[in-house]
N, C-alpha and C positions, 0 to 999 in steps of 0.2 A: 504494500500500500504506500502511496506517496504522502509526503509531509503535508501538502496542501489539503488533502482529504481530511487528515486528522485535525488540522487547524480549523477547517470549516465545521467538522463534526463537533469539535470542542466548543466553538462559538454557538452553534445551534443548540447544543446541550445546555449551555449556560443560559441562553435565552428561554428555552423551554422550562428549565428548572426555576428561573426567576418568575416567569409568567404563571406557572402552575403551582408555585409554592412547594415543588418537590424538594426533597432533601438531596443536596449535592454538597458533600463535605470534602475539602482537601486540607488535610492537616499534616504538618511536618512532624515526623518522629524518626530520629536517627537518620536524617537525610533522605528518608523515603517518604513518598506521598501515598495517601490512601484515598480512594474515591468510592462513593456509593452511587450506583447507577440509577437510571431513571428510564422512562419510555419517551422516545422521540417519534413523532409522526411525520413521515416524509411528505413532500408536496403532492403525492398521489393519494394520500390519506391512509397509508399503511403504517402500522406500528412496528417499532424496532426497539429491542432492549439495547441500551447504550451504557458504556462505562468509560471513564477517562481518568487515568491516574496522573495526568500532567505531562507524561512523556509520550504515551501512545494512547490512541482511542480504540475502543472495541465496540462493535455493534453486530447484532444478529436479528433476523426477522422474528417477530413475535408470532407464534403459531397457535392455532386451536388444537384441541386434542386429536382432531382428525388430520393434522398436519397442514392445514390451510392458513394462509396469512390473515392476520386480523387487520381488516381495512374498513374505513368509514366512507360514507357517501361524500363526494366532493362536487360542489357546484359554485358557479359564479353567482354570488348573491348581491353584489353591488358594484356599480360602475360610477365613479365620481369624476366629473369633469374638473381637471386641475385649474381651469380658469376661475372656477368658483372657490376652490380651496386655497389657492396660493397667489400671491402677487406675481407679476411677470418676472421670470428669471430668478425665482426664489424658491426655497424649500421651507419657508416659514409659513405656517398655516394662519390664515386670517381668522378673526374672531367669529365671523359668520360661518366659515368653514369648520372651525372647531365645534361650534354648536351643532352643525349638520352631522358631523361624524359622531359626536356623543349621542345624538338621537338615534342614528343608525345602529351603533354598537349596543345601545340600550335596548333596542327593540329586536335585534337579531339574536336568535338563540342557536349558537353553534358551539361545538366542542373546541374548535381552534380556527384560526384564520391564516390564510396566505395573502400577503399584500404585494401587488405587482404594479410598478410605475411604468408609464409610457410617455413618450414625447412625440412632437411632430419632427420633421426632418430639417428644420432650419439651421441648426448648429452642427458642429462636428459630432461624429459618432461617440468619441470619448467623452465629450461634454454632456451629450444627451444621456449616456449611460449613467454618469455621475449624478446629474440632475434628477433623473427618474428614480434612481435608488434613494437619494436623499429625501425625495418627496414621499416615496413609499415608506421609508423609515419613519418620517414624521407622522404619517397616518398610523403606523404600527405603535408608536409611542402613545398616541391618544388611546388606542384600544388597550394596550398593556396597562396604562394608567387607570383604566376602568376595570381592571382585573381580568381582562380577556386573554386567552392563550394565543400567542403569535407563533405559528408554525414555521413560517419562512417569509423573508422579505427579499424582493428581487427588483432590479431596475433593468428594463429591457430597452430603454431609449426608443429609437425609431424603428426597431426591428420587427415589430408586429403591428402594423397599422390596421385600423378598422376601415379607413377610407383613404382616398387618394390625397396625397400631399400637394397636389397641383392647385387646389382651391382653398380659400380661407375656411369654408365650412368643413371640408375634409380634414384640414389640419386641426381644427378645433375638436373634432371627434377623436383624433389621435392623441390629444393631450388629456390623459386620463389616468386614474388609479383604479385598478380592478381589485375587488375584495372577493376572495374565494373562501367559502364556508366549508368547513369539514364538520359533518354532522355525526 
């Protein structure tokens, strides 16, 4: 396994542990670390047992007694236009946007959420990836602040448009944050 996988898994484990209130303890004792595992839900809604001792991560599928993976229903439950949530060229959520998100997360009953940010094609790919990720992360922080479990946060930039970037109306549709509910 490569190091990037373990760093990503460690980050995801920490986010899930914080969001769910799961016990995740890392204590130093004689220069060794000890970790207590938790369950991580992947973006497809399937559960995995995970453990990280600080040096390497470990994960395996959570299976039923019949040997089938434990998975949950996954559906897009919200699409928020980023023009409403954020000022232009910013990842800071407006007051009205914050209220809209709090209402949404207050009314939506899901086990966990995956938040995905998108942009139009007007800036560079690198810039759009960063902006879309920062916006998705800002939305995830609102949800986590309300006690909701955040499964994953992604920034896809301009890579998955809903409409053509050749018109202003199309670009507006592409500037969005999608919220996927895991039930």
